[in-house]
C-alpha positions as CSV (number, residue, x, y, z in Angstrom):
1,M,-7.1,151.4,76.2
2,S,-4.1,152.7,78.1
3,F,-0.5,151.5,77.7
4,D,-0.7,150.1,81.3
5,S,-3.5,147.7,80.4
6,H,-1.6,146.5,77.4
7,I,1.4,145.8,79.6
8,Q,-0.7,144.0,82.2
9,R,-2.2,141.8,79.5
10,G,0.9,141.3,77.5
11,H,3.5,140.7,80.2
12,P,2.1,137.2,81.1
13,V,1.8,136.3,77.4
14,I,5.4,137.3,76.7
15,T,6.8,135.5,79.7
16,F,4.7,132.5,78.9
17,L,6.0,132.5,75.3
18,L,9.6,132.8,76.5
19,A,9.1,129.9,78.9
20,L,7.3,127.8,76.3
21,F,9.8,128.3,73.5
22,G,12.6,128.0,76.1
23,I,11.2,124.6,77.1
24,V,11.3,123.5,73.5
25,E,14.8,124.7,73.1
26,L,15.7,123.1,76.5
27,A,14.4,119.7,75.2
28,I,16.3,119.9,72.0
29,S,19.6,121.1,73.5
30,S,19.4,118.6,76.4
31,W,18.7,115.7,74.0
32,L,21.6,116.8,71.8
33,T,23.9,117.2,74.8
34,S,22.9,113.8,76.1
35,R,23.6,112.2,72.7
36,F,27.0,114.0,72.5
37,N,27.9,112.9,76.0
38,R,26.9,109.3,75.4
39,F,28.2,108.6,71.9
40,H,30.8,111.4,71.4
41,D,29.5,111.9,67.8
42,Y,29.8,115.7,67.6
43,T,31.6,117.1,64.6
44,D,34.1,119.0,66.8
45,L,34.3,120.4,70.3
46,S,32.9,123.7,69.0
47,E,29.6,122.0,68.1
48,R,29.4,120.3,71.5
49,D,30.2,123.5,73.4
50,R,27.7,125.6,71.4
51,V,24.9,123.2,72.0
52,R,25.8,123.2,75.7
53,F,25.7,127.0,75.8
54,T,22.3,126.8,74.2
55,L,21.3,124.4,77.0
56,F,22.4,127.0,79.5
57,A,20.5,129.8,77.6
58,S,17.3,127.9,77.6
59,T,17.6,126.9,81.3
60,W,18.3,130.5,82.1
61,T,15.3,131.7,80.1
62,V,12.8,129.2,81.4
63,S,13.7,129.7,85.1
64,T,13.9,133.5,85.0
65,A,10.9,134.0,82.7
66,L,8.7,131.9,85.0
67,F,10.0,133.7,88.1
68,I,9.6,137.2,86.6
69,G,6.1,136.3,85.2
70,L,4.9,135.0,88.6
71,M,6.4,138.0,90.5
72,F,4.6,140.4,88.1
73,T,1.3,138.5,88.3
74,F,1.2,138.0,92.1
75,H,2.9,141.1,93.5
76,S,1.8,144.6,93.6
77,S,2.9,146.9,90.8
78,A,5.0,148.9,93.3
79,S,7.1,145.8,94.2
80,A,10.8,146.0,93.5
81,A,10.6,142.7,91.6
82,T,8.2,144.3,89.1
83,S,10.2,147.5,88.6
84,I,11.4,148.8,85.3
85,L,15.0,148.4,86.4
86,V,14.6,144.7,87.1
87,H,13.0,144.1,83.7
88,V,15.7,146.2,81.9
89,V,18.5,144.2,83.5
90,W,16.8,140.8,83.1
91,L,15.9,141.4,79.5
92,F,19.3,142.8,78.6
93,L,21.1,139.8,80.1
94,T,18.6,137.4,78.3
95,W,19.0,139.3,75.1
96,V,22.8,139.1,75.2
97,I,22.7,135.4,76.0
98,W,20.3,134.7,73.1
99,T,22.3,136.8,70.7
100,A,25.4,134.8,71.5
101,A,23.6,131.5,71.4
102,A,21.7,132.1,68.1
103,A,24.8,133.6,66.4
104,A,27.0,130.7,67.6
105,I,24.6,128.1,66.3
106,T,24.0,129.9,63.0
107,E,27.8,130.3,62.5
108,M,28.4,126.7,63.2
109,L,25.7,125.6,60.7
110,G,26.6,128.2,58.1
111,G,23.1,129.6,58.3
112,G,21.3,126.3,58.3
113,L,21.8,122.8,57.0
114,N,20.2,121.2,54.0
115,C,19.5,117.8,55.5
116,N,19.4,116.1,52.0
117,D,22.9,117.2,51.2
118,V,24.7,117.3,54.6
119,T,28.1,115.9,55.3
120,G,29.8,116.1,58.7
121,F,26.9,116.8,60.9
122,N,24.9,114.2,62.8
123,Y,21.4,115.2,64.0
124,C,20.7,117.6,61.1
125,G,17.0,118.2,61.8
126,Q,17.6,118.7,65.5
127,L,20.4,121.2,64.9
128,N,18.2,123.2,62.4
129,A,15.4,123.2,65.0
130,L,17.9,124.4,67.6
131,E,18.9,127.3,65.4
132,A,15.3,128.2,64.6
133,F,14.1,128.3,68.2
134,A,17.2,130.2,69.2
135,W,16.2,132.9,66.8
136,I,12.6,132.8,67.8
137,L,13.6,133.4,71.4
138,W,15.9,136.2,70.3
139,V,13.1,137.9,68.5
140,I,10.7,137.7,71.4
141,T,13.3,138.9,73.8
142,T,14.2,141.8,71.5
143,L,10.6,142.9,71.2
144,A,10.0,142.7,74.9
145,F,13.3,144.6,75.6
146,I,12.2,147.4,73.2
147,V,8.8,147.8,75.0
148,V,10.5,147.9,78.4
149,I,13.0,150.5,77.2
150,I,10.1,152.6,75.8
151,R,8.4,152.2,79.2
152,A,11.6,153.2,81.0
153,I,11.9,156.4,78.9
154,M,8.3,157.2,79.7
155,S,8.8,156.6,83.4
156,A,12.0,158.8,83.5
157,R,10.3,161.6,81.6
158,R,7.3,161.4,84.0
159,G,9.7,161.7,87.0
160,D,9.2,158.2,88.4
161,G,12.7,157.0,87.6
162,Y,13.7,153.4,86.8
163,R,12.7,152.0,90.1
164,G,9.1,152.6,89.4
165,G,6.7,149.9,88.5
166,L,6.3,148.6,85.0
167,V,2.7,149.8,85.2
168,S,1.4,152.9,86.9
169,V,-0.3,152.4,90.2
């Protein structure tokens, strides 16, 4: 089985997983943002802002993963929307966003909260879940980015450049 067939089968799976976990993260972060806006019961402004940034990150991931996934599925492999360059740029931006979001949440929680012995944080379980799903999304994005970088190197060595399709025609 060639590398192209692995990409053709794996691309929809990866974009679906990004969208699925992004929706979970979107639900958690939007609920927390709603509670913070309504009751103003965040520990400090940093907690509120980090949760809001995670809301942005999950919104970005869900919308762009669905768009990229649909473009890859329904357009020809020679389309500009399915090019290696588009995937490299998109995955790099998404990776940077999730690196910042996961690191910010982790730093805020000190690596995670023990909900039996927590003081100062409301919504302990939700904040732990927010951190966990942020790291899950970071891992998926990192793995996808590595595969696309490998494919970009293969395409450049083959002479197709970075505007070529993610799979060979």
